[in-house]
C-alpha positions in Angstrom: 0.3 88.8 63.4 -1.5 86.1 65.2 -4.9 84.7 64.2 -6.4 86.2 67.3 -5.4 89.7 66.3 -7.1 89.5 62.8 -10.5 91.2 62.5 -12.9 89.0 60.5 -15.6 90.3 58.1 -19.2 90.2 59.0 -20.7 86.7 58.4 -23.2 86.8 55.5 -25.4 84.3 57.5 -25.9 87.1 60.1 -26.6 89.9 57.6 -30.0 91.4 56.8 -31.3 91.6 53.3 -30.1 95.2 52.9 -26.6 94.3 54.2 -26.3 91.4 51.8 -27.3 93.7 49.0 -24.5 96.1 50.0 -22.0 93.3 50.3 -22.9 92.1 46.8 -22.5 95.6 45.5 -19.0 95.6 46.9 -18.0 92.3 45.4 -19.7 93.1 42.1 -17.7 96.4 42.0 -14.4 94.6 42.6 -15.2 92.1 39.8 -15.8 95.1 37.5 -12.6 96.8 38.6 -10.5 93.7 38.0 -11.4 93.8 34.4 -9.1 96.8 34.0 -6.7 96.7 36.9 -4.5 94.3 38.9 -5.5 93.3 42.4 -2.8 95.5 44.0 -4.3 98.6 42.3 -7.7 98.0 43.9 -8.3 100.6 46.7 -11.0 100.4 49.3 -11.9 104.1 48.8 -12.4 103.6 45.1 -14.5 100.5 45.8 -16.6 102.7 48.1 -17.0 105.4 45.5 -17.9 103.1 42.6 -20.3 101.0 44.7 -22.0 103.8 46.5 -21.3 102.0 49.8 -19.9 104.3 52.6 -16.2 103.7 53.2 -16.9 103.0 56.9 -19.4 100.4 55.9 -16.8 98.8 53.5 -14.4 98.4 56.4 -17.1 97.1 58.7 -17.9 94.4 56.2 -14.3 93.7 55.2 -11.7 95.0 57.6 -8.9 94.2 55.2 -8.6 94.5 51.4 -7.5 90.9 51.0 -10.7 89.8 52.6 -12.8 91.8 50.1 -10.7 90.4 47.3 -11.2 86.8 48.5 -15.0 87.3 48.7 -14.9 88.8 45.2 -13.1 85.9 43.6 -15.5 83.5 45.2 -18.4 85.6 43.8 -16.8 85.5 40.4 -16.3 81.7 40.7 -20.0 81.3 41.6 -21.0 83.2 38.4 -18.9 80.7 36.4 -20.2 77.7 38.3 -23.8 78.8 37.7 -23.2 79.3 34.0 -21.7 75.8 33.8 -24.6 74.2 35.7 -27.1 75.8 33.3 -25.1 74.5 30.3 -24.8 71.0 31.8 -28.6 71.0 32.3 -29.2 71.8 28.7 -27.6 68.6 27.4 -24.3 66.9 26.4 -23.8 68.2 22.9 -20.7 70.2 23.9 -18.8 66.9 24.3 -19.1 66.2 20.6 -21.3 63.1 21.2 -19.0 61.8 23.9 -19.6 61.9 27.7 -16.7 60.2 29.4 -15.3 61.2 32.7 -12.2 62.6 31.0 -14.4 64.6 28.5 -16.3 66.2 31.4 -13.3 67.0 33.5 -11.4 68.4 30.6 -14.3 70.6 29.7 -14.5 72.0 33.2 -10.8 72.8 33.5 -10.6 74.2 30.0 -13.5 76.6 30.9 -11.8 77.6 34.1 -8.5 78.3 32.3 -10.2 80.2 29.5 -12.0 82.3 32.1 -8.6 83.2 33.6 -7.3 83.9 30.1 -10.2 86.3 29.4 -9.7 88.0 32.8 -6.0 87.6 33.6 -6.1 89.8 36.7 -8.3 87.1 38.3 -5.5 84.6 37.6 -3.1 86.9 39.5 -5.7 87.2 42.3 -6.1 83.4 42.4 -2.4 83.0 43.0 -2.4 85.8 45.6 -5.3 84.4 47.5 -4.0 80.8 47.5 -0.8 82.1 49.2 -2.4 84.5 51.6 -1.7 84.2 55.4 -4.9 86.0 56.3 -7.1 83.5 58.3 -10.3 84.6 56.7 -8.8 84.4 53.2 -7.5 80.9 54.0 -10.9 79.8 55.3 -12.7 81.3 52.4 -10.5 79.6 49.8 -10.8 76.3 51.6 -14.6 76.5 51.5 -14.5 77.4 47.8 -12.1 74.4 47.2 -14.5 72.1 49.0 -17.4 73.3 46.9 -15.3 72.9 43.7 -14.3 69.4 44.7 -17.9 68.4 45.1 -18.6 69.5 41.5 -15.5 67.7 40.2 -16.4 64.5 42.1 -19.8 64.7 40.5 -18.1 64.7 37.1 -16.1 61.7 38.1 -19.1 59.4 38.6 -17.8 55.8 38.5 -14.2 56.7 39.5 -13.1 55.1 42.8 -13.2 57.7 45.6 -9.5 57.6 46.4 -8.5 57.9 42.7 -11.0 60.8 42.3 -9.5 62.6 45.3 -5.9 62.1 44.0 -6.9 63.2 40.5 -8.6 66.3 41.8 -5.5 67.1 43.9 -3.1 66.5 41.1 -5.0 68.6 38.5 -5.6 71.4 41.0 -1.9 71.5 41.9 -0.8 71.6 38.2 -3.3 74.3 37.5 -2.2 76.5 40.3 1.5 76.0 39.4 0.7 76.8 35.7 -1.1 80.0 36.8 1.9 81.0 38.8 4.2 80.4 35.9 1.9 82.2 33.4 1.2 85.2 35.6 4.9 85.7 36.3 5.8 85.6 32.6 7.7 82.3 32.7 5.4 80.5 30.3 2.7 81.5 27.9 -1.0 80.8 28.3 -1.0 78.0 25.6 1.6 76.1 27.7 -0.3 76.7 30.9 -3.5 75.3 29.3 -1.6 72.4 27.8 -0.2 71.5 31.2 -3.7 71.3 32.7 -5.0 69.2 29.8 -2.1 66.8 29.9 -2.5 66.1 33.7 -6.2 65.5 33.2 -5.4 63.0 30.4 -2.7 61.3 32.5 -4.6 60.8 35.7 -7.9 59.9 34.0 -6.5 57.9 31.0 -8.5 54.9 32.0 -11.8 56.8 32.0 -11.8 58.2 28.4 
């Protein structure tokens, strides 16, 4: 299938308030469903029934299930990011009195990994979305990655730009590989978390 033959979802920037509310109802519903079922079990008809959004509207907003899943994992990521931002604004106590670059980055990635541990179907979905060949999914995940990098670079205040870029790339690669190994049963969650912590310590050892 060529990129030109793929139908793209409606652009949120072009939606009315009521359309945005229906779109949010769809992604909220998928987030709820993924608490109990794997991504491959999510069906558009059930999303329609649970959300109260007509099935035709579901397909008008998201012509393919993968596109709805991509929008949903971004919405879930936004919830986690908002929670982290509120906690960061409340002070630095969570670092145990320390506030080094390494402390901040470790805290962020531990939170992300623990969120996947609490909601393992999202870990499977993360892997699926990162390897999707759907153009919309690729674009959506790239946009989310850019937003996440902005947050990470903010935590690496004082780190040279090129080192921060390489550190972010290295940690992200190890995290994705660890999620793949964990979700396919080749390692346990403790090892997956340890892999991420160790790469953080390795690439940011001079900023502890």
